[in-house]
Structures are given as C-alpha cells and as structure tokens.
BAKEBA-559889 format. One record per residue (C-alpha): x, y, z. Coordinates in steps of 0.1 Angstrom, whole numbers, plus 5000, padded with zeros to 4 digits. Example, Ala and Ser with C-alpha at 12.3 -4.5 7.8 and 13.67 -1.06 7.14 Angstrom:
<pts>
512349555078/513749895071/
</pts>
This chain:
<pts>
835163200724/838063370741/837463630769/838863890746/836463810718/833563790742/834464130758/834564290723/831064150715/829664260748/831064610744/829464640710/826064510721/826164740752/826165040728/829865090725/832365270747/830465600747/827365430763/829365280792/829165500823/830565240847/831564880847/832664660875/832164300886/831064100916/831663720922/829763610891/828363910873/829764190850/827764500861/827164810840/825665150844/824965300809/823965640795/821165500773/819565170782/817765160749/821065110731/821764790750/820864480730/820064260759/818663960740/821763940718/824163960748/822163680764/822663470733/826463500734/828463190742/829763230777/826863450790/824463270813/821863540817/821363920815/819464090843/818364450843/817764550880/817964880899/818965080868/821864840863/822664580837/824064260852/825664000828/825863670846/829163500836/830063270865/833163240886/835363340856/833963690855/837163850867/839063710837/836463860813/836464190832/840264220829/839964180791/837064420789/838864710806/841764670781/839464750751/839865080733/837465340745/836865190779/838465450801/839965390835/837465620851/834565410838/835865090852/836164940887/833865200900/830565180917/830165550922/826865720913/827266000888/825766330896/824266340861/822865990863/819065990861/817465850893/814065700898/811965900922/809765790951/810165510975/811265260949/814065490937/815165560972/815265190980/817265120948/819865380957/820065260993/820664900982/823265010956/825065220983/825164941008/826364690982/829064930970/830464951006/831164581008/831764480972/835364600969/836564380998/833964100995/836563840986/838663931016/835463901038/834763551024/838363441028/838663571064/835263421074/836163071061/839563091078/837863181110/835562881107/838362651099/840262761130/837162701151/836962341137/840662271142/840562391178/837462191185/838861861173/842261941190/844361991159/845362341171/845762491205/844362831210/847462921229/849862801202/851663031179/850162891147/846662951160/847463301172/848963411139/846163261118/843563401141/844963741136/844863701099/841163591101/840063851127/841864161116/839464251088/836464221111/838164401140/839064691119/835864681097/835065051104/838265151086/837364941055/833865081054/835065431059/837265401028/834565261005/831865501019/834165801013/834565690977/830865670972/830066000990/832966180973/834866291005/838466271015/839165901019/842165931042/840366171065/837565921066/839965641074/841465861102/838065911117/837465531117/840865471131/840065691160/837065461168/839265161171/842365341185/843765121214/843265381241/839665441231/838965061230/840565021264/838265301278/835265111265/836564781279/837064931314/833865131312/835765461318/833865781309/835966061294/834966431291/835566641260/835367011268/833266921298/830866701278/830866331288/831866071262/829965751266/832465451265/831465221237/833264971216/833265031178/835464741167/833564531140/830864791139/829164901107/826365161112/828265421134/831065481108/828465481079/826565761097/829765951104/830965951068/827466051057/827666361079/831166431066/829766441031/827866751041/830566901063/833366881037/831667081009/830767351035/834367381046/835567391010/833167671004/834067891033/837867831036/840068031012/841867820985/845267910999/844367751033/842267451021/845167201019/845667201056/842667351073/839867141056/841366821069/842266971102/838767101109/837166771096/839166571122/838666821150/834866821144/834066471133/836066261157/834566411189/831166431172/831266071163/832465951197/829966171216/826866161194/826965971161/828665661175/826265611204/823265671180/824665421155/825365161182/821865201196/820365141161/822664841157/821764691191/818064751184/818164581150/820264291164/817864251193/814864261171/816263991148/817163771178/813763831193/811963721162/814263421158/813763311194/809963341194/809163251157/811863011146/809562821123/808563151105/812163251103/813062921088/810362941062/811163301051/814963291052/815362931042/812762931015/813263281001/816963351006/817763290969/814963510958/816263780981/819763740966/818363750930/816764090937/819764220956/817964270989/820564071008/822864371008/820364531032/820764231055/824564201055/825064501079/822564351103/824364011102/827664191110/825964391138/824564061152/828063911154/829664231167/827064291194/825763951202/828663741192/826463521171/824063541141/821063321133/820563431097/823363271078/822862911092/819362911078/820363081046/822862801041/819962561036/818962761005/822462730991/822562360997/819062310981/820062480949/823162260948/820961960953/818662060925/821662110902/822861760911/819361620904/819361770870/822861640864/821961290872/818661290853/819261480821/820261300790/821361610772/825161630772/825362010773/823062040802/825061770820/828061990817/826262300828/824462140858/827661950869/829762260870/826862460886/826562200913/830262230923/830062610923/826862610944/828362390971/830962660975/828362930978/828263060941/824662990932/824163220901/825162950876/822662710891/819962970893/820263120858/821662820840/819662530855/816862570880/815162890867/815662750831/813462440840/811362620867/810362300885/813762240901/813662600913/810362550931/811562220945/814662380958/812662660976/810362400992/813362181003/815262481018/812162601036/811862261053/815562261061/815262611074/812562521098/814762241112/817662471116/815562741131/814062501157/817562381165/818662731174/821862711153/823963031152/827063141133/829963261154/831763431126/830863611094/831163361064/828863351034/826763031034/828562741017/830262411025/833262611038/831062811063/829862501082/832562521109/831362861119/828062701131/829862471156/828162481190/824562481201/822262351174/825062221151/823461871148/820262041138/822162241112/823561931096/820161761096/818662071080/821362091053/820961721046/817261761042/817662061019/820261900998/819061540995/815361650993/816061890964/818361640946/815861340949/812761540941/814361710912/815561370899/812061220902/809861520892/811961820883/812561740846/809261550840/808161680806/810461980804/812961810780/810161710757/807862010762/808162360775/805562630778/805862980765/805163280787/801463250783/801462870784/799462860751/802162720729/804662430734/807962350719/808062010702/811661920706/813461750677/816761580676/819061840691/821961750667/820061810634/819162140619/816762130589/817062370559/815662710568/814562770532/814162550501/816962580475/820462470465/822962400493/826462520490/829462560513/829962880533/833362920516/831562990483/829663290498/830663630484/831163790518/834363740538/832563770571/830563450563/833063270540/835863300566/833563140592/834563420617/831063430629/830763060631/830362750609/827362670589/825862640554/824662860526/821562810504/820562970471/816863010477/813962890456/811262970481/809963280498/809363100531/811963100559/811262840586/812862750619/815662500615/815162390652/812662440679/813562710703/813163080712/813563380690/816463560705/817463810678/815364020654/816164320634/814064620622/814964540586/813864170591/816864060569/818163820596/816863630627/818363450656/817063140674/818362960705/817062610713/816362490748/819862360752/821662680742/822562620705/822562970689/821562980652/821663290630/819763290597/820963580574/818963650543/821163780515/824363990515/824264360523/820364330523/820364550554/820564840529/817064740516/815764880550/813164610553/811864620517/810864270505/811064120540/808064050564/808663900598/806063660611/807463630647/808863870673/811663860699/810963610727/808463400707/808663020711/808662840678/808662480666/810962330640/809562400605/807462700617/807463000593/809563290605/809963530576/808463590542/810963740518/810863800480/814163650469/813463730433/812864100439/815964110461/818063970432/816464210408/817464500431/821064390426/821664210458/822963860464/819963660478/821963370492/820763260527/823363180553/822662970584/825363000611/825962820644/827263110664/828662890693/830362650668/833262590692/830962380713/830162150685/831561950656/829562130628/828961920597/827062080568/824861830550/825361910513/823361610500/820661760477/818261480485/818261560522/816161820541/818861830567/821262130566/823662070595/824561790618/825861880652/827961670676/828761810710/832561840715/
</pts>
C-alpha cells in the first residue's frame, strides 16, 4: 500500500477531516488530537497494512508507523480537508476538553514539555551524535582539538546546546501563544556575550540599584521556560491596557524592558536554583544507590518511554549536562535500548515465520540506532515473553553500568551512536553492561522467548487459546459454490481494489473463521467481520452486497471485537435465503486486505474446503 493510500484510509477511519483537530509526528508515530474520540475506529486503523500499533494516551491518538512516518505525514497533510492550521502543530486548543485533577494536570505538563523539544528533536539527536563522534576521534588521535576541522565540527555540534534557551523560547512561545520573536529576544539576552562574560568573571551588575546575580544560562532549560510562562500572563495584560494604535511598538517594548531584567534578577536565579537542586538530587541518588538506579532506569526505561514520562526527564538530563558537565541517566537507559534490540534479534533467529523474520529483522536494526517502537509494538509486546526478558536483561545491565559510575558527557539519545559520549570513567563498565543486556536478551529470547507462542497464544483472560493452522491456507468461511471475485456484481470487490480474494454463493447460514486469529473489525449491522491472524494477515468477510441497508436484519454476531477465535469457529449466523428474498445479492466475499504482501491464489476446486492459498512475497 502506498503512503498516499494509507493516508487516505487513516483519514477516513479517524472520522474524516472535520474530526482532525491537530496532526503531527515524532520519530515513529503519527499523532492526533481529535474533536470526537468516539468517531475514531482504532481497531480498523490498527489492522491497516503499514500500521504497527495504535495507542490512545494523554487524550492523544498515536499511530505507530516506524521510521518512515515522515513520508506518511507528508502525504497526509496533502489530503483534501486537512488544513494547514491542523497540521504540524502541538498547540493546545482553548476549546479542547481537558481532564481535571492531578492526572489531567500531569498529562498537560507532559504534553507541554514534549512539545518544547519535539520540533527540533532531530537536530538534538544529530548534534549529540556528532559531539560523541568528535570525542571518540579526539581520544583515538584522529583529530586534534586545536585543528580547524575539529573546531568547525565542534561548533556545529555545540551550537544547539549552547543556544538551547533560544530554541526553547521559540517553541514555548508557540505553545503559550505569545510573541515568538520577543521570546527569542529574551532568551538571546540570557546568552548575550557580555552577559556570559559577566558570569564567567563573577562580576555583579546593578539594575536601578538592584544587584543582578552573575549566572550562566547557556544550555539551560528551566529559567527560560519560567520566563516565557510569566510572559504568557504579561502579554495579554499589556494588550488589554495599551490602545490599539500603540500596540505595534509599545507591547514588545514593554515586554523587553520588563522581562529581560526580571529574568536576569529573579526568574533566572530561581530557575537555576531549581535546576541545580534537581541535578544534585539525581547525582546524589546515583552516587548512593547505583544499584537501585540501575534497576529502575535500566529495567523500566522502555516502560517510561511507552507512557511518555521520559519527556519529564529530558530537561533534567540537559540540566545535569549543563550544570554538572555529565549525566548518569542516559548511559543506564542505553542498556534498555540494547536489550530490546537483543530481544528482536532473538526472535529473528528463532522464528520460522517469514513475515515475523522480516518484522523482527528490521526492528532489530532500528532499535540498535535508538528507535525501539517497531521492536516494542511489532515484536516484544506481541509475544510478551521477549518483552519481560528484555526488561530483566536491561535491569542487570543497568546495575553493572550504575556500579561502574558511567556518565554521559554530551546529550545524545541512547543508541549505538551515543556510545562515544560515555567515554571516560566507567566506560568499560558501560560496554560490559550493554553486552550483558544485548546478549542476555538475545540468547534468553532465542531459548525461551518464543516457547509455545507460535503454536499457542492466550487471550486477555487466558481462558482460550489459538490453535494455529497453516498460515498459508484459508478455509471457506461458509459452505457454498466458489466463484472468482471478478464475477461479483460490485465493482469495489470485482476490481480487487480492496484486495484479492474469493467469492462464495452460500448454502449455509453459518459463517466460520477461515483462520485462527483475533477479531479486529465488527460492524453494528453484523454484515461483515474482520479477522487478523497472529502474523498480521488481515481478512475481511463481507456477507452480501449492499446488505448494510438491512440494518442488521437477518444477521446475528456470535463474537465481539477483540475476541480470539480458532479456525472453523462460528462467527456469524445469517439467513442467506431471507436476504435473497429481500432483493439483495447474498454472495459472500472473503478479501485479503494486505494482498500486496502475498501471492493470493483462490482455490476454486469444488471438492476442496480450502478457499485461498497464500504465499509470502
């Protein structure tokens, strides 16, 4: 399926353009805020070819696509009805309903923090990796720190972090709906060369007789966040009291005159004190409880990422590097990334299913470079045991790294490319911890992670099991006379636009599962049903043509969305004779929706119970 086609289907299943409030993307996910969550058909989106998982978290739909999400996003925003003001935005609408209480406050805070860094996350990753590479090259003697090449590349890697307050000011201003350029000017004053020099020389200035404490704000996060937050209250007040004819000049003028001194005298020192206190607390816990830190960060980092709580930690990591020059969190978190990669490799080496080999192989490569969502949602969480094995392995690796006292000297998200940033004290321990996490997860997953799961899987209550059949064979969903889809009196099916399959003129009222799997699509009228097997094959059974107009009459569903069913299990009772008497074509169509992944061969032999043979492309 092309990105354009996938984008169209997602838009439809999200409730159409009018239901889209905002859409943007991160490294692997297409993210939505919608007007009415009830209009979003989450199960059907999840069943789309190209969609790994759909997550609803913090009043936000997140469609996990993988590293190609930017290509899909670019096609999505081209669609009719998707307006420019609804895309590439993470702003919170004033009319958006918000959850109340502590949970709602926490959700909004996490969303705000993530929206500050998300727009330039790629630049942060690139600069961090370059910084680590320069550290490696200078250590092994490939580059001299006094050489022109090193100086220029170091400027490229360091500039974003040095001027970080300016980047945060811009994104914070966008979120808080204040003048972005005034905000940038305020941040610029914090890193203005003369101000930086005063902090370096510990020179105290006086503003209208009031002393200004000399402090360095380069690479800082919290001071400018607080400053723009205060500006979000000052700007509406100025707009209210200053006449319209004078606003163009005097609003910005007064904002600069008030906020720059206020930030340097009050807000900045308070923010720096908070930053130093948090950084000191983290380092204190790390120094006195390294084992506990290794277990919590190493073992639970991927869980923290899944729920989005890592966005609360990123400012602390930046503060650590800014104030202490080092950070202990990312080296331990790297163990969690490597353990997920190891688990994916274990599945790749063990599984006999061709499609899962493709998924786990590509997920392993992505995880090594820090993108773990394809591994999480496509492999380890799918089988569960590899996920638990990865957590245990990374906890052990985290303990080793914690005891070694490894620290990161630059901000770079955990991955293979971030390893050079850990050079220095504890680097050998880091490598041992990563090796234990990776090899342990790979070996244990290979030996125990898939034991039983490719022949048996439990449903949510562990009371039913899937008895897997040959993945390449779909049996007839209903008794009757087989015919080619091209003979169906409906262009949508006969043209195979929805996918390849087979048609059956029924002689039975019983519709059964053609393959073992999970019910992933049901309809109020019960005239169709979708099933996805454990390897991702998406099958749609459609009972009759235009029978949706019967509004459920003559149809009775025996299963519900999310049920686990075995091949041959009854799914729907329908009165095919009454349907024909009502003037409707009662032909049953069975479609493989992700046909492009397979060679689909309808079995038209009347003596065979098979309906379709599938061969993975």
